[in-house]
BAKOLMAR-800274 format. One record per residue (C-alpha): residue number from 1; x, y, z. Coordinates in Angstrom, 2 decimals. Layout:
# BAKOLMAR-800274
pt nr NUM | c1 X | c2 Y | c3 Z
...
This chain:
# BAKOLMAR-800274
pt nr 1 | c1 -16.86 | c2 5.63 | c3 -15.51
pt nr 2 | c1 -20.73 | c2 6.15 | c3 -14.68
pt nr 3 | c1 -20.67 | c2 3.19 | c3 -12.49
pt nr 4 | c1 -17.51 | c2 4.30 | c3 -10.60
pt nr 5 | c1 -19.11 | c2 7.84 | c3 -10.29
pt nr 6 | c1 -22.38 | c2 6.45 | c3 -8.60
pt nr 7 | c1 -20.35 | c2 3.82 | c3 -6.40
pt nr 8 | c1 -18.49 | c2 6.92 | c3 -5.10
pt nr 9 | c1 -21.45 | c2 9.04 | c3 -4.54
pt nr 10 | c1 -23.29 | c2 5.97 | c3 -2.60
pt nr 11 | c1 -20.11 | c2 5.51 | c3 -0.45
pt nr 12 | c1 -19.96 | c2 9.07 | c3 0.46
pt nr 13 | c1 -23.38 | c2 9.21 | c3 1.26
pt nr 14 | c1 -23.41 | c2 6.28 | c3 3.39
pt nr 15 | c1 -20.60 | c2 7.52 | c3 5.19
pt nr 16 | c1 -22.41 | c2 11.05 | c3 5.95
pt nr 17 | c1 -25.30 | c2 9.03 | c3 7.20
pt nr 18 | c1 -23.52 | c2 6.66 | c3 9.65
pt nr 19 | c1 -21.31 | c2 9.48 | c3 10.52
pt nr 20 | c1 -24.46 | c2 11.36 | c3 11.65
pt nr 21 | c1 -25.77 | c2 8.42 | c3 13.53
pt nr 22 | c1 -22.46 | c2 7.63 | c3 15.44
pt nr 23 | c1 -22.28 | c2 11.62 | c3 16.07
pt nr 24 | c1 -25.98 | c2 11.99 | c3 17.35
pt nr 25 | c1 -25.78 | c2 8.42 | c3 19.44
pt nr 26 | c1 -22.52 | c2 9.54 | c3 21.07
pt nr 27 | c1 -23.88 | c2 12.97 | c3 21.72
pt nr 28 | c1 -27.01 | c2 11.39 | c3 23.28
pt nr 29 | c1 -24.76 | c2 9.04 | c3 25.58
pt nr 30 | c1 -21.98 | c2 11.78 | c3 26.37
pt nr 31 | c1 -24.24 | c2 14.39 | c3 27.10
pt nr 32 | c1 -24.70 | c2 13.77 | c3 30.90
pt nr 33 | c1 -20.95 | c2 13.45 | c3 31.45
pt nr 34 | c1 -19.61 | c2 16.36 | c3 29.43
pt nr 35 | c1 -22.01 | c2 18.72 | c3 31.20
pt nr 36 | c1 -19.84 | c2 18.19 | c3 34.34
pt nr 37 | c1 -16.66 | c2 19.26 | c3 32.53
pt nr 38 | c1 -15.12 | c2 22.74 | c3 31.14
pt nr 39 | c1 -15.63 | c2 23.04 | c3 27.66
pt nr 40 | c1 -12.04 | c2 23.32 | c3 26.11
pt nr 41 | c1 -10.30 | c2 25.97 | c3 24.15
pt nr 42 | c1 -11.12 | c2 25.45 | c3 20.35
pt nr 43 | c1 -7.47 | c2 25.46 | c3 19.17
pt nr 44 | c1 -6.32 | c2 22.85 | c3 21.85
pt nr 45 | c1 -9.10 | c2 20.92 | c3 20.42
pt nr 46 | c1 -7.89 | c2 21.12 | c3 16.97
pt nr 47 | c1 -4.45 | c2 20.29 | c3 17.89
pt nr 48 | c1 -5.84 | c2 17.30 | c3 19.80
pt nr 49 | c1 -7.77 | c2 16.30 | c3 16.86
pt nr 50 | c1 -4.31 | c2 15.98 | c3 14.90
pt nr 51 | c1 -2.50 | c2 14.09 | c3 17.74
pt nr 52 | c1 -5.93 | c2 11.75 | c3 18.08
pt nr 53 | c1 -5.81 | c2 10.90 | c3 14.59
pt nr 54 | c1 -2.37 | c2 9.86 | c3 14.43
pt nr 55 | c1 -2.78 | c2 7.88 | c3 17.71
pt nr 56 | c1 -5.72 | c2 5.93 | c3 16.11
pt nr 57 | c1 -3.68 | c2 5.06 | c3 13.04
pt nr 58 | c1 -1.18 | c2 3.90 | c3 15.35
pt nr 59 | c1 -3.64 | c2 1.77 | c3 17.37
pt nr 60 | c1 -5.31 | c2 0.56 | c3 14.41
pt nr 61 | c1 -2.00 | c2 -1.00 | c3 12.88
pt nr 62 | c1 -1.13 | c2 -2.19 | c3 16.25
pt nr 63 | c1 -4.50 | c2 -4.04 | c3 16.09
pt nr 64 | c1 -3.22 | c2 -5.81 | c3 12.91
pt nr 65 | c1 0.07 | c2 -6.86 | c3 14.41
pt nr 66 | c1 -1.36 | c2 -8.28 | c3 17.77
pt nr 67 | c1 -3.99 | c2 -10.12 | c3 16.25
pt nr 68 | c1 -1.69 | c2 -11.53 | c3 13.55
pt nr 69 | c1 0.61 | c2 -12.42 | c3 16.10
pt nr 70 | c1 -2.24 | c2 -14.29 | c3 18.24
pt nr 71 | c1 -2.82 | c2 -16.18 | c3 14.75
pt nr 72 | c1 0.76 | c2 -17.12 | c3 14.03
pt nr 73 | c1 1.67 | c2 -14.66 | c3 11.85
pt nr 74 | c1 5.22 | c2 -13.28 | c3 11.82
pt nr 75 | c1 5.87 | c2 -9.48 | c3 11.84
pt nr 76 | c1 7.44 | c2 -7.87 | c3 8.41
pt nr 77 | c1 6.94 | c2 -3.96 | c3 8.86
pt nr 78 | c1 4.73 | c2 -1.50 | c3 10.54
pt nr 79 | c1 4.18 | c2 1.87 | c3 8.84
pt nr 80 | c1 2.47 | c2 4.96 | c3 9.99
pt nr 81 | c1 2.19 | c2 7.60 | c3 7.09
pt nr 82 | c1 5.76 | c2 7.50 | c3 5.38
pt nr 83 | c1 7.42 | c2 6.20 | c3 8.52
pt nr 84 | c1 8.47 | c2 2.56 | c3 8.42
pt nr 85 | c1 9.73 | c2 -0.15 | c3 10.44
pt nr 86 | c1 10.87 | c2 -3.42 | c3 9.09
pt nr 87 | c1 12.69 | c2 -6.53 | c3 9.96
pt nr 88 | c1 15.60 | c2 -7.26 | c3 7.89
pt nr 89 | c1 17.08 | c2 -10.34 | c3 6.59
pt nr 90 | c1 19.07 | c2 -10.72 | c3 9.88
pt nr 91 | c1 16.08 | c2 -10.13 | c3 12.00
pt nr 92 | c1 17.13 | c2 -6.50 | c3 12.89
pt nr 93 | c1 14.46 | c2 -3.52 | c3 12.89
pt nr 94 | c1 15.41 | c2 -1.07 | c3 10.43
pt nr 95 | c1 13.82 | c2 2.38 | c3 9.45
pt nr 96 | c1 12.75 | c2 3.13 | c3 5.82
pt nr 97 | c1 10.30 | c2 5.43 | c3 4.23
pt nr 98 | c1 7.54 | c2 4.45 | c3 1.95
pt nr 99 | c1 4.63 | c2 6.48 | c3 0.62
pt nr 100 | c1 1.38 | c2 4.45 | c3 -0.43
pt nr 101 | c1 -1.43 | c2 6.79 | c3 -1.88
pt nr 102 | c1 -4.57 | c2 6.27 | c3 -0.26
pt nr 103 | c1 -3.37 | c2 4.57 | c3 3.28
pt nr 104 | c1 -2.65 | c2 6.25 | c3 6.53
pt nr 105 | c1 -0.68 | c2 2.94 | c3 7.72
pt nr 106 | c1 0.16 | c2 -0.56 | c3 7.03
pt nr 107 | c1 1.29 | c2 -3.46 | c3 9.07
pt nr 108 | c1 2.72 | c2 -6.26 | c3 6.94
pt nr 109 | c1 3.03 | c2 -9.83 | c3 8.33
pt nr 110 | c1 4.16 | c2 -13.12 | c3 7.23
pt nr 111 | c1 1.18 | c2 -15.69 | c3 7.11
pt nr 112 | c1 1.69 | c2 -19.40 | c3 8.70
pt nr 113 | c1 2.08 | c2 -21.90 | c3 5.96
pt nr 114 | c1 -0.93 | c2 -22.12 | c3 3.78
pt nr 115 | c1 -3.10 | c2 -25.00 | c3 4.05
pt nr 116 | c1 -6.38 | c2 -25.32 | c3 1.98
pt nr 117 | c1 -9.39 | c2 -24.30 | c3 4.00
pt nr 118 | c1 -7.58 | c2 -23.43 | c3 7.15
pt nr 119 | c1 -6.07 | c2 -20.02 | c3 6.10
pt nr 120 | c1 -6.25 | c2 -17.54 | c3 9.33
pt nr 121 | c1 -6.96 | c2 -14.29 | c3 7.63
pt nr 122 | c1 -9.99 | c2 -12.90 | c3 9.63
pt nr 123 | c1 -8.31 | c2 -11.78 | c3 12.76
pt nr 124 | c1 -5.48 | c2 -10.28 | c3 10.85
pt nr 125 | c1 -7.57 | c2 -8.43 | c3 8.78
pt nr 126 | c1 -10.01 | c2 -7.42 | c3 11.26
pt nr 127 | c1 -7.37 | c2 -6.62 | c3 14.04
pt nr 128 | c1 -7.28 | c2 -2.88 | c3 13.35
pt nr 129 | c1 -11.04 | c2 -2.15 | c3 13.40
pt nr 130 | c1 -11.16 | c2 -4.03 | c3 16.86
pt nr 131 | c1 -8.37 | c2 -2.12 | c3 18.44
pt nr 132 | c1 -10.05 | c2 1.32 | c3 17.26
pt nr 133 | c1 -13.34 | c2 0.22 | c3 18.76
pt nr 134 | c1 -11.95 | c2 -1.28 | c3 22.11
pt nr 135 | c1 -9.67 | c2 1.64 | c3 22.68
pt nr 136 | c1 -12.22 | c2 4.05 | c3 21.61
pt nr 137 | c1 -14.86 | c2 2.62 | c3 24.19
pt nr 138 | c1 -12.35 | c2 1.99 | c3 26.96
pt nr 139 | c1 -10.93 | c2 5.75 | c3 26.88
pt nr 140 | c1 -14.28 | c2 7.24 | c3 27.51
pt nr 141 | c1 -15.28 | c2 4.72 | c3 30.24
pt nr 142 | c1 -12.19 | c2 5.61 | c3 32.33
pt nr 143 | c1 -12.13 | c2 9.24 | c3 31.79
pt nr 144 | c1 -15.14 | c2 11.03 | c3 30.22
pt nr 145 | c1 -13.97 | c2 14.47 | c3 28.73
pt nr 146 | c1 -14.02 | c2 16.41 | c3 25.35
pt nr 147 | c1 -10.82 | c2 15.00 | c3 24.29
pt nr 148 | c1 -11.74 | c2 11.23 | c3 25.07
pt nr 149 | c1 -14.93 | c2 12.10 | c3 23.24
pt nr 150 | c1 -12.83 | c2 13.20 | c3 20.38
pt nr 151 | c1 -10.62 | c2 10.48 | c3 20.48
pt nr 152 | c1 -13.88 | c2 7.92 | c3 20.67
pt nr 153 | c1 -15.42 | c2 9.54 | c3 17.48
pt nr 154 | c1 -12.40 | c2 9.23 | c3 15.52
pt nr 155 | c1 -11.81 | c2 5.72 | c3 16.59
pt nr 156 | c1 -15.24 | c2 4.69 | c3 15.32
pt nr 157 | c1 -14.86 | c2 6.83 | c3 12.05
pt nr 158 | c1 -11.75 | c2 5.25 | c3 11.31
pt nr 159 | c1 -13.22 | c2 1.50 | c3 12.46
pt nr 160 | c1 -16.18 | c2 2.34 | c3 10.32
pt nr 161 | c1 -14.06 | c2 3.45 | c3 7.24
pt nr 162 | c1 -11.94 | c2 0.52 | c3 7.42
pt nr 163 | c1 -14.82 | c2 -1.96 | c3 7.97
pt nr 164 | c1 -17.17 | c2 -1.06 | c3 5.28
pt nr 165 | c1 -15.99 | c2 -2.48 | c3 2.00
pt nr 166 | c1 -14.52 | c2 0.18 | c3 -0.35
pt nr 167 | c1 -11.58 | c2 1.02 | c3 -2.32
pt nr 168 | c1 -8.90 | c2 -1.29 | c3 -0.94
pt nr 169 | c1 -9.30 | c2 -0.99 | c3 2.73
pt nr 170 | c1 -9.45 | c2 -4.03 | c3 5.48
pt nr 171 | c1 -13.36 | c2 -4.66 | c3 4.70
pt nr 172 | c1 -12.74 | c2 -4.76 | c3 1.12
pt nr 173 | c1 -9.94 | c2 -7.34 | c3 1.47
pt nr 174 | c1 -11.94 | c2 -9.24 | c3 3.97
pt nr 175 | c1 -14.61 | c2 -9.11 | c3 1.64
pt nr 176 | c1 -12.87 | c2 -10.58 | c3 -1.38
pt nr 177 | c1 -10.84 | c2 -13.26 | c3 0.58
pt nr 178 | c1 -14.10 | c2 -14.59 | c3 2.31
pt nr 179 | c1 -15.76 | c2 -15.17 | c3 -1.41
pt nr 180 | c1 -13.62 | c2 -18.15 | c3 -2.44
pt nr 181 | c1 -10.32 | c2 -20.25 | c3 -1.77
pt nr 182 | c1 -8.50 | c2 -18.88 | c3 -4.63
pt nr 183 | c1 -8.77 | c2 -15.49 | c3 -3.44
pt nr 184 | c1 -7.53 | c2 -16.41 | c3 -0.11
pt nr 185 | c1 -4.65 | c2 -18.18 | c3 -1.50
pt nr 186 | c1 -3.60 | c2 -15.25 | c3 -3.58
pt nr 187 | c1 -3.71 | c2 -13.15 | c3 -0.36
pt nr 188 | c1 -1.41 | c2 -15.54 | c3 1.39
pt nr 189 | c1 1.11 | c2 -15.42 | c3 -1.77
pt nr 190 | c1 1.06 | c2 -11.52 | c3 -1.62
pt nr 191 | c1 2.08 | c2 -11.83 | c3 2.24
pt nr 192 | c1 4.68 | c2 -14.51 | c3 1.31
pt nr 193 | c1 5.87 | c2 -12.65 | c3 -1.59
pt nr 194 | c1 6.37 | c2 -9.43 | c3 0.29
pt nr 195 | c1 8.23 | c2 -11.18 | c3 3.18
pt nr 196 | c1 10.81 | c2 -12.46 | c3 0.78
pt nr 197 | c1 11.16 | c2 -8.96 | c3 -0.67
pt nr 198 | c1 11.87 | c2 -7.89 | c3 2.85
pt nr 199 | c1 14.98 | c2 -10.33 | c3 3.18
pt nr 200 | c1 16.19 | c2 -9.20 | c3 -0.38
pt nr 201 | c1 14.76 | c2 -12.05 | c3 -2.31
pt nr 202 | c1 12.12 | c2 -12.86 | c3 -5.22
pt nr 203 | c1 9.70 | c2 -15.49 | c3 -4.12
pt nr 204 | c1 9.56 | c2 -16.83 | c3 -7.91
pt nr 205 | c1 12.91 | c2 -17.53 | c3 -8.28
pt nr 206 | c1 13.61 | c2 -18.88 | c3 -4.64
pt nr 207 | c1 10.60 | c2 -21.28 | c3 -5.22
pt nr 208 | c1 9.91 | c2 -21.69 | c3 -8.84
pt nr 209 | c1 7.06 | c2 -24.33 | c3 -8.34
pt nr 210 | c1 5.15 | c2 -21.19 | c3 -7.21
pt nr 211 | c1 5.19 | c2 -19.89 | c3 -10.83
pt nr 212 | c1 3.65 | c2 -22.94 | c3 -12.13
pt nr 213 | c1 1.03 | c2 -22.71 | c3 -9.28
pt nr 214 | c1 0.01 | c2 -19.21 | c3 -10.42
pt nr 215 | c1 -0.48 | c2 -20.27 | c3 -14.09
pt nr 216 | c1 -2.54 | c2 -23.08 | c3 -13.08
pt nr 217 | c1 -5.09 | c2 -20.96 | c3 -11.05
pt nr 218 | c1 -8.74 | c2 -20.57 | c3 -12.28
pt nr 219 | c1 -9.44 | c2 -16.98 | c3 -11.59
pt nr 220 | c1 -13.18 | c2 -16.31 | c3 -11.87
pt nr 221 | c1 -13.60 | c2 -13.10 | c3 -9.48
pt nr 222 | c1 -10.96 | c2 -10.53 | c3 -10.72
pt nr 223 | c1 -10.28 | c2 -7.89 | c3 -7.77
pt nr 224 | c1 -7.04 | c2 -6.08 | c3 -6.66
pt nr 225 | c1 -5.81 | c2 -8.93 | c3 -4.90
pt nr 226 | c1 -5.84 | c2 -11.20 | c3 -8.20
pt nr 227 | c1 -4.48 | c2 -8.28 | c3 -10.11
pt nr 228 | c1 -1.52 | c2 -8.34 | c3 -7.97
pt nr 229 | c1 -0.49 | c2 -11.37 | c3 -9.73
pt nr 230 | c1 -0.10 | c2 -9.40 | c3 -12.82
pt nr 231 | c1 2.66 | c2 -7.25 | c3 -10.98
pt nr 232 | c1 4.32 | c2 -10.27 | c3 -9.44
pt nr 233 | c1 4.88 | c2 -11.82 | c3 -12.86
pt nr 234 | c1 5.97 | c2 -8.56 | c3 -14.34
pt nr 235 | c1 8.73 | c2 -8.48 | c3 -11.04
pt nr 236 | c1 9.90 | c2 -11.83 | c3 -12.60
pt nr 237 | c1 10.59 | c2 -10.19 | c3 -15.80
pt nr 238 | c1 12.06 | c2 -7.18 | c3 -14.19
pt nr 239 | c1 14.72 | c2 -9.38 | c3 -12.01
pt nr 240 | c1 16.03 | c2 -10.76 | c3 -15.06
pt nr 241 | c1 16.40 | c2 -7.36 | c3 -16.94
pt nr 242 | c1 14.08 | c2 -8.66 | c3 -19.68
pt nr 243 | c1 13.24 | c2 -5.46 | c3 -20.82
pt nr 244 | c1 11.60 | c2 -6.09 | c3 -24.07
pt nr 245 | c1 9.11 | c2 -8.47 | c3 -22.70
pt nr 246 | c1 8.66 | c2 -6.09 | c3 -19.59
pt nr 247 | c1 7.76 | c2 -3.60 | c3 -21.74
pt nr 248 | c1 5.41 | c2 -5.52 | c3 -24.06
pt nr 249 | c1 3.48 | c2 -7.02 | c3 -21.10
pt nr 250 | c1 3.45 | c2 -3.88 | c3 -19.26
pt nr 251 | c1 2.01 | c2 -1.95 | c3 -22.02
pt nr 252 | c1 -0.60 | c2 -4.75 | c3 -22.83
pt nr 253 | c1 -1.79 | c2 -4.47 | c3 -19.07
pt nr 254 | c1 -1.96 | c2 -0.91 | c3 -19.55
pt nr 255 | c1 -4.05 | c2 -0.80 | c3 -22.65
pt nr 256 | c1 -6.26 | c2 -3.63 | c3 -21.45
pt nr 257 | c1 -6.83 | c2 -2.98 | c3 -17.68
pt nr 258 | c1 -8.38 | c2 0.65 | c3 -17.45
pt nr 259 | c1 -10.18 | c2 -0.83 | c3 -14.33
pt nr 260 | c1 -6.94 | c2 -1.33 | c3 -12.25
pt nr 261 | c1 -6.89 | c2 0.05 | c3 -8.82
pt nr 262 | c1 -5.45 | c2 3.63 | c3 -8.98
pt nr 263 | c1 -2.53 | c2 2.80 | c3 -6.81
pt nr 264 | c1 -1.75 | c2 -0.04 | c3 -8.89
pt nr 265 | c1 -2.19 | c2 2.06 | c3 -12.27
pt nr 266 | c1 0.00 | c2 4.82 | c3 -11.43
pt nr 267 | c1 2.96 | c2 2.50 | c3 -10.49
pt nr 268 | c1 2.18 | c2 0.77 | c3 -13.95
pt nr 269 | c1 2.52 | c2 4.21 | c3 -15.56
pt nr 270 | c1 5.63 | c2 4.84 | c3 -13.65
pt nr 271 | c1 7.12 | c2 1.80 | c3 -14.85
pt nr 272 | c1 6.08 | c2 2.40 | c3 -18.56
pt nr 273 | c1 8.13 | c2 5.59 | c3 -18.55
pt nr 274 | c1 11.20 | c2 3.78 | c3 -17.65
pt nr 275 | c1 10.60 | c2 1.15 | c3 -20.14
pt nr 276 | c1 9.44 | c2 3.15 | c3 -22.88
pt nr 277 | c1 12.35 | c2 5.22 | c3 -22.65
pt nr 278 | c1 14.89 | c2 2.30 | c3 -22.29
pt nr 279 | c1 13.23 | c2 0.29 | c3 -25.31
pt nr 280 | c1 11.07 | c2 2.45 | c3 -27.59
pt nr 281 | c1 11.44 | c2 6.22 | c3 -26.83
pt nr 282 | c1 9.12 | c2 6.93 | c3 -29.88
pt nr 283 | c1 6.00 | c2 5.18 | c3 -28.29
pt nr 284 | c1 3.49 | c2 7.73 | c3 -28.52
pt nr 285 | c1 2.14 | c2 6.55 | c3 -25.24
pt nr 286 | c1 4.74 | c2 8.37 | c3 -23.33
pt nr 287 | c1 3.42 | c2 11.70 | c3 -23.82
pt nr 288 | c1 0.05 | c2 10.57 | c3 -22.59
pt nr 289 | c1 1.73 | c2 9.29 | c3 -19.53
pt nr 290 | c1 4.00 | c2 12.19 | c3 -18.95
pt nr 291 | c1 0.84 | c2 14.51 | c3 -18.93
pt nr 292 | c1 -1.11 | c2 12.42 | c3 -16.31
pt nr 293 | c1 -1.61 | c2 14.40 | c3 -13.12
pt nr 294 | c1 -1.49 | c2 11.35 | c3 -10.68
pt nr 295 | c1 1.83 | c2 10.03 | c3 -12.37
pt nr 296 | c1 3.32 | c2 13.68 | c3 -12.21
pt nr 297 | c1 2.82 | c2 13.68 | c3 -8.42
pt nr 298 | c1 4.21 | c2 10.11 | c3 -8.33
pt nr 299 | c1 7.43 | c2 11.16 | c3 -10.25
pt nr 300 | c1 8.20 | c2 13.78 | c3 -7.53
pt nr 301 | c1 8.68 | c2 10.93 | c3 -4.65
pt nr 302 | c1 12.25 | c2 11.19 | c3 -3.46
pt nr 303 | c1 13.19 | c2 7.31 | c3 -3.55
pt nr 304 | c1 15.61 | c2 5.40 | c3 -5.91
pt nr 305 | c1 12.70 | c2 3.81 | c3 -8.00
pt nr 306 | c1 11.78 | c2 7.32 | c3 -8.91
pt nr 307 | c1 15.26 | c2 8.72 | c3 -9.70
pt nr 308 | c1 15.95 | c2 5.66 | c3 -11.58
pt nr 309 | c1 12.91 | c2 6.15 | c3 -13.80
pt nr 310 | c1 13.80 | c2 9.95 | c3 -14.44
pt nr 311 | c1 17.46 | c2 9.12 | c3 -14.99
pt nr 312 | c1 16.16 | c2 6.51 | c3 -17.99
pt nr 313 | c1 13.84 | c2 9.23 | c3 -19.32
pt nr 314 | c1 16.58 | c2 11.90 | c3 -19.28
pt nr 315 | c1 18.84 | c2 9.53 | c3 -21.20
pt nr 316 | c1 16.48 | c2 7.72 | c3 -23.61
pt nr 317 | c1 14.14 | c2 10.64 | c3 -24.48
pt nr 318 | c1 15.94 | c2 13.89 | c3 -23.51
pt nr 319 | c1 19.50 | c2 12.68 | c3 -24.61
pt nr 320 | c1 20.87 | c2 14.32 | c3 -21.52
pt nr 321 | c1 23.42 | c2 11.95 | c3 -20.31
pt nr 322 | c1 24.91 | c2 14.20 | c3 -17.95
pt nr 323 | c1 21.22 | c2 15.10 | c3 -15.96
pt nr 324 | c1 20.71 | c2 11.15 | c3 -15.99
pt nr 325 | c1 24.10 | c2 10.19 | c3 -14.46
pt nr 326 | c1 23.33 | c2 12.63 | c3 -11.59
pt nr 327 | c1 20.03 | c2 11.14 | c3 -11.07
pt nr 328 | c1 21.79 | c2 7.74 | c3 -10.88
pt nr 329 | c1 23.99 | c2 9.19 | c3 -8.38
pt nr 330 | c1 21.00 | c2 10.61 | c3 -6.21
pt nr 331 | c1 19.36 | c2 7.30 | c3 -6.57
pt nr 332 | c1 22.31 | c2 5.63 | c3 -4.88
pt nr 333 | c1 22.62 | c2 8.26 | c3 -2.04
pt nr 334 | c1 19.12 | c2 7.67 | c3 -1.11
pt nr 335 | c1 19.02 | c2 3.60 | c3 -1.50
pt nr 336 | c1 17.57 | c2 3.03 | c3 2.03
pt nr 337 | c1 14.62 | c2 5.10 | c3 0.97
pt nr 338 | c1 13.26 | c2 2.00 | c3 -0.94
pt nr 339 | c1 10.60 | c2 0.13 | c3 0.70
pt nr 340 | c1 12.38 | c2 -3.18 | c3 1.21
pt nr 341 | c1 15.64 | c2 -4.87 | c3 0.64
pt nr 342 | c1 14.70 | c2 -6.42 | c3 -2.37
pt nr 343 | c1 13.69 | c2 -3.14 | c3 -4.26
pt nr 344 | c1 16.92 | c2 -1.45 | c3 -2.74
pt nr 345 | c1 19.29 | c2 -4.05 | c3 -4.36
pt nr 346 | c1 17.17 | c2 -4.14 | c3 -7.70
pt nr 347 | c1 17.44 | c2 -0.52 | c3 -8.22
pt nr 348 | c1 21.20 | c2 -0.24 | c3 -7.13
pt nr 349 | c1 21.72 | c2 -3.23 | c3 -10.00
pt nr 350 | c1 19.75 | c2 -1.07 | c3 -12.52
pt nr 351 | c1 21.88 | c2 2.11 | c3 -11.68
pt nr 352 | c1 25.08 | c2 -0.07 | c3 -12.60
pt nr 353 | c1 23.24 | c2 -1.18 | c3 -15.85
pt nr 354 | c1 22.06 | c2 2.06 | c3 -16.72
pt nr 355 | c1 25.21 | c2 3.87 | c3 -15.99
pt nr 356 | c1 27.17 | c2 1.40 | c3 -17.90
pt nr 357 | c1 24.93 | c2 1.96 | c3 -20.91
pt nr 358 | c1 25.56 | c2 5.62 | c3 -20.82
pt nr 359 | c1 29.18 | c2 5.80 | c3 -20.45
pt nr 360 | c1 29.82 | c2 2.90 | c3 -23.17
């Protein structure tokens, strides 16, 4: 914990120092040009700041898209905040909604077939940063003004925050991927897994040989990329509704891995609430989970996964079958708010499973 606090402080300090340097440098460069234009209204500047930030997020994700395509990748989904565009199993674009804590956007793509030592990941991962920098510089050169200065500053800050390795940003993913071939293979595997989910399938079921490959991996450097393998394995158990095994493995992972990325940990806690309610309602861990502030926020999300978690909790712990059935119906009504077709189908299947258990 102490190490995390120190690292967090150093990251914030680094951001402040670099931000000050960028601000001072840009101020020096832009000083003469800005002296020739009128000072804008502060309210308009604040409004422009919000608009510019959204534009820079879109530009950032577009950078991943463009450089991904140039590297032979294929489009899966494009998300800005909670708004998400995906390509379905028929190649048609659809709108979905997904909230992922700690991210303003995300562009997911299917990587070319994996060839050891030749996996093209650099341009795809750094494309967002490159686009932020290019668009920021060009906008200022074409039309110097307070607004384009604001656009450039936000672009440079966004580029910096994604380039410097911290949290689970582009820079950190690039850093981990550049360290060893195993991590690069796992990154490729994640992208392939996400692609299969986008067309309503599970990679481990469609290609069983992948399971053997995963089990044979020798992981020497654990990080959030390698941790994702644990959740892929859990997905395999959930696919077959092997809830006892899923409960045991999920509980073990939660107890043993306190160092999980926060976004992973809160999803694991949400899964455990459902599994404990379903398999072992007397588990003392449930009270700890339900009192967690991060989980309370997570359980307010309006998607079928959350509705099913709450329905299971109401049925197994609160013994309120009527409320559980209402939550199941709510899950069905908002099935399109699942992040992808695979999860949508899985949650609808679980709705039927839980409903049948209740009305027996």
